[in-house]
C-alpha positions, 0 to 999 in steps of 0.5 A: 354893508356891515351886518349887525347881529347885536341889537338892543332887543332880541327879535322873534319871527312869525312867518305866516300870520293870517289877518282877516279882512272885512270881506272874509279874505285872509292876508298873510303876514310875516312879523318880526317883533321884540320878544319883550313886546308881549309885556312891553308893547311897541309901535308897529311898522307895516310894509304891504307889497305884491312881491312874495315875502316867502321867497322873492323879497325874503332876502331884502326883507331880512336885512331891514325888518329884523333890524328895525324890530331889534330897535324896538318895533314890530315890523309887519310884511304883508303880501297884498291880496292875491299874491304870495300866501294871501287869499283873493286876486290882484287885478290892478295896482292901487285899487280901493280894496287894497287901500281898505285892506291896509287900513284894516291891517293897521287897525288890527295891528293897533289892537294887538296886545304887543302893539302900543297903538302907534303905527307907521308905514314904509316901503319902496316902489309899490310899498312907497306908493301904498304908504303915501296913498294910505296916509292920505286916508288918515287912519287914526293909528298912523303916526308917520311914513317912510317912503322911497321911489314913489310918486304923488301923481300916477299919470304924469310921473310914473312908469305909464306916461310922461308928458302925455307920451306912453313909456315902454315901461307901461308894457314892461311893468304890465308884464311884470305884474301879469306874471306876479299876480298869477303865481301860486301860494306856497303849500307849506304855508297854506296847505292843500288849498294852494291849488284852488287859490292858484287857479282862482288867480289864473281864472281872474287874470288879464293882461294889465296893459289893457287897462292902462291903455284904456286911460291914455289921458289923465282921468279919474282912473289916475286921479284915484290915489294920486296925492297931487289931487289934494296935497292937504290930505297928507297930515302925518310926517314923511321921510321921502327918498329916491335916486337920480338914476331912478324914475321917481326923483321928481316926486321927492322935491315936489312933495317937499314943496307942496305938503304942509307936514314935518318932512325930510327929503333925501336923493342920492345917486341911486337907481331903483333901490333902497339907500342902504343898498344903493347902486350906483354908490355910495350907499348910506346908513339909511336904516339908522336914519329910519330908526331915528325917524320912527323913534321921534315920531312914534315914540316921542324921542327928542333926537334932533331928527328934524334938525338940519336941511330939509333936503340932502342931495348928492351933487354928482361930478362929471363922469364919462358915459356908461351903462352902469357905475359902481359909484358916482363921485360927488358930495352931499349938499343940503338945502334949508327948504324947497324950493331953495333960496340958494337956487337961481333959475338962469335962462339961456336963449337958443341962438345959432345952434348955440346956448347963450349965456344970459338974456342980454346976449340974445340980440338980432332981428332975423328969425332963425328956424331949424327943423328936425325929423328924427329917425326911430334909431334915436333912443336906442341908447336911452336906457330904462326910464327907471334904472334897476342897475340889473342888467346895466341900463343907464344911457350910453354915449349920446353922440350917435343919438345926437346925429338924429337930433337938433343940437344946441351947445354952449362953448367950453365953459369958463368956470364950473357950473352946478345945477340942482333941481329941474331944468326946463326948455321953452320952445316955439314950434310948429309941426307938419302933422296934427300929432307929434312929440318932442324929446329933450336931452341935456348932456355933459360934453367932455373935451374929447367929445364924449357926451353923458346924458344928465337928464331929459324930458318928453312932451306929447305936443297934444298935451301942451296945455295940460294932461287933462286938456289934450288938443291936436295941432294945426299943422304949420301953426306956431305953439309955445310949449314948455318941456320940464326935464327930470330933476338932477344935481350935476356938475359941469366942469370948466372946459366942458360943454352943455348940450341940448338935443331935441328929437321927434322920437325917443324909441324904445324908451317912449312909444312913438307918436301915431305918425312921424312929424317934422318939427320946426323950432323958432329961435325967438321963442326958445330957451333953456332954463337951468337951476343953478346952485352958486359956488358960494352956496353952503353945502350945509351938511358934514362931508360924511353926513351918514353912517356906514350902511348896516342891516341884519345878515340875509338868510342863506340862498343857494344858486342852483343855476347860473343867472343871466343878464343881457342888454343887446342893441342890434340893427340888420342892414339888409331888412333895416330891422332894429331890436333891443333885447333885454334879459333878466334871469335870476337863475334857479335859487333855493331859499334855505330857510324854507327850502323853496326853489324859485326861478325867474326869467324876464325877457323884453324885446323892442323892434322897429323897421327903418323909420316906419312908425307902424312897425314898432312892437314890444314884448314882455315874456316871463317864466316863474318857477316854484318847486320843492320835493313833491311840488313843481309849478311854472307860470309863463306869461307873454304880452305883445304890444303893437300899434298903427295910426289908430289903435294899440293891439295886444296879444297875450298868453298865460300858461300854468304848468304843474309837474311839467303838464299844462293845466291852464291856458288862455289867450287874449287878442284885443285892440284899444283906440289911440287917444291923443298919442 
């Protein structure tokens, strides 16, 4: 990334500005704005997230907020209530109170003498969610939003549940927020009140996973703040982005196809990162695109930002399987609208364990039936639902996974095939039990046999008729089901094979069903549909459509202890215990700008014994430490999730330490009945 130190406007920075809410709670904001804005007001851009502006996001914030401010905007980074230096408590994600807070902050900004009355919202992940959710409430000053790694459907396309099956990220993210919501504010900002604020957070805390387990099916809890309930609620322009390695790429194309506002989409090869920091590369000059977006929609500048394709996507070339890539080879392609008139949905029947090219080739009168009951080991090389690229967390070679799966495959391709969009699989199936799930993987198989997972999808078979209409199965009865796979842009070279793999478990990425089931797949009603982008389709973008990544130089951070990353898969062939152990340890860091020292260590562990579905367990353990001279605070959280055929069981602990002495401790032991899982 190119660090820019000369910008059109000189920028001033205020580190702790308090904004009073209607209920008396004061939120803390960091504000960057042009020094000339007191006499020449500018639009204001809000980002509101719970990840601590004073330390843990300060490096990232310092790259893009002063950059945007230096182009004539007031950039405002707010800690949501109950986090960082903001008062109150944070009990769950995307609550009504949080959205009202954002509306009140926008109104406050619009009334500042240094603001011209126009506002925007931006963010990635939580910040992207928040911007989209608040935009649907139509605050009067909000003129446009810029969102990355977001969803419009909190139940069906987030890190909680997919296809009605629970993701292990439901536990992992709950562990993350259990930790973040119990951290102390910085005494340097809030003064002597810090201890009372911290203990208020500790006293009100609870394991977040409990609430998420109480809503295993689509209900009003998930409908709240899901734009998918009413796409017409969004009335402002939106620039939306994500990455193919992220868990949120589907939301970009879905949003483009269903809202009726000025909109642009951008999907690169990236994991869960902003495009100017994108990994795998290539990263792009995203901040230049963001400034152009704000200039047009908040300042009325005619700069052609709406010219060109509606969506620009990175068409990924074939690569060998790896848990991380520094860069994904490929090229940018553009489509004039979404769905695109260039994309053809091509069906491929499944016959004789093969993927047939063309409906006409699917002949024969004999019904062939294949069965599969996968071992719990299928899924150990699946990677994360949403890649963060730290530690390496992409899916590895699929050959071992395929050993426990039902596999269909093309012959060697005679010519190159490109797909852009969401493949889908239609299956005619029956199950040996009343419950079950099917995981579907699409892989690129090289001539040497190595198999790289391209995309995948999962369906809890009880949700075959919809997430709000779960129905148990009648053992032995045939059902026609459809499994959508995640959207992708991918090249299958000539000479490679396309492989479709079906399994009845995908642990630990997906929590297993209540009991193992044997699935029968009937060829007559089964096919794979690929969104093929013809070779003659125009790319519609220049070979290099974006500038070089640039932003402001981040502040100095000193690494005091070594960081650690690990992703270990192990199997004990004495007691048949398998485990996935993940470590993400940033080490102890000192943020030189304010002198605070912060340590963050997160460990995840997922275990099972042989093929015993009742043996699976997941654990998320966090240690967060904050210190400076005369102040040393540590928070330790642990959440253990297990299950049997009737319930989920949660055992959790929360401990707070001051100067090495434990000053708070609480334990939870609760169970939540299984629904249709």
